[in-house]
N, C-alpha and C positions, 0 to 999 in steps of 0.2 A: 327780830321777832317776826314770825310768820303770821300773816293775816290773810286768809283766803277763804272767807266764809265764816258763818257763825258756828258751824259744827266742828271746826278744826280744833283739835286738842293739842296742847303743847307737851303732853305726856308722851314720852318715848318708851317703847317696850320692844323686846325681841321675842321671837318665836323660838323657845329653847330647842325643840327637836331639829328645826332647820338650822339654827345658828351653830349648835354644838356638833351636829353631824358634818356640816360644812367645815367647821374649824378642824375637826378630827381628820377629815379627808385632806385638807390643805397641809396640815402638819405631817401626815403620812407621806404625801407626795414629795414635800420638801425633804423629809428625812431620807426617803429612798433615793431621790436624785442626788443628794449630797453624799450619800454613802457609796453609790455606784453610778458615777457620772457617765462613764463610757457606755455602760449597758443602757442607761436611761436615754442617752442620746440616740442609740440605735433603735430603741423602741419608739421614741417620738418620731424619728425619721421614717420608720416603717408605717406608723399611723398616718403621718402627713402624706406620704406617697400613696397609701391606700385611699385616703380621702380625695386627693387630687385625681387619681386615676378612676376610681370606682364611683365617687359621689360628687364629683365636680359639677355634673349636670344638674344635680339636685339644688346646688347653690345658685346656679344660673337660672333655673326654673323658678326658685323662690323669689329671686330679685325681680324677674320678669312679672310674676303674678302680683307681687306687691306694687310694682310700678303701675300696672294696669288697674289695680284696685284704687290706688291713689288718684289716678287720672279720672276714673269713673266717679269717685266721690267728688272731685273738684268740679266736674261738668254737670253732675246730676243735681237734683234738688237738695240732696244731703249736704252739698257744699255750702248751702246758705244757713245751716244750723249754727247758731252762735254758741260758742263754748264759754259759758259764764252767764251771769244775770242779764235779763233783757235790757236793762238800763246801762250796762257797762260799756265803756268806751275803750278802744285800744290804747295801751300804754305807749306804743311807739308807732310812728308813721311808717309807710312802706319804704320811704327813703332811709329811715333809720334802720329798719330790718335788713335792707340790702347792704347798708354799710356794715352792720354787725356781722352778717354772713360772710361778706368779703374779708373783713378783718379776721374772723375766725379761720377762714381758709388760708389766708396769708400767714397767720400765726402758726398754724400747724405745719405749713410748708417750711417756714423758717426753723421751727423746732426740729423737724425731721431732718432736713437737709443741712442744718447747722452741725449735726453730728455725722450724718451719713456721707456727705460729700468729702470731708477730710479723710474719713476711713476708706472710702472708695479710692481716693487718690493715693493713699498709703499702700493699699493692697494691690493696685494695678495702675501705677503712674504712667503717663504717656511717654516719658523720656528718661526713666531711671529704672533701676533694678527694683522689683517689687519688695515691699517690706523693708526698705532701706531708707535712711535719712538723707544720704548723699544724693545730690542732684547732678545729672550730667549737664555739661555746658552745651547749649544749643549752638549750631554752626551759624 
């Protein structure tokens, strides 16, 4: 049960125009990609290449601006604003937060490389023919 203030309602609702238009768009994209996978791959590859070549700078600029903004908020008087009631105490200590962030980082690394590393070794093994199960004997 969620309890985060006295004004919180347990009633859930959806915004029909947003939900159904998004649902329709997702269904349309899945249908088109499943019916024409080769052409869809080409289109997505072209879009990805265009974004990397033409709009990559925008992504880097956005990250830099956000980082500068966060550092500004941290060192300015706005960094002292408490998010929550004045009498609220933190649920976790700094030590616990650091441990949770470290655990989340390790977890995502294990989840990613648990799949990616075997696939990379299968596609380009250091001592065998790519995409083969047989391993060559090392001298």
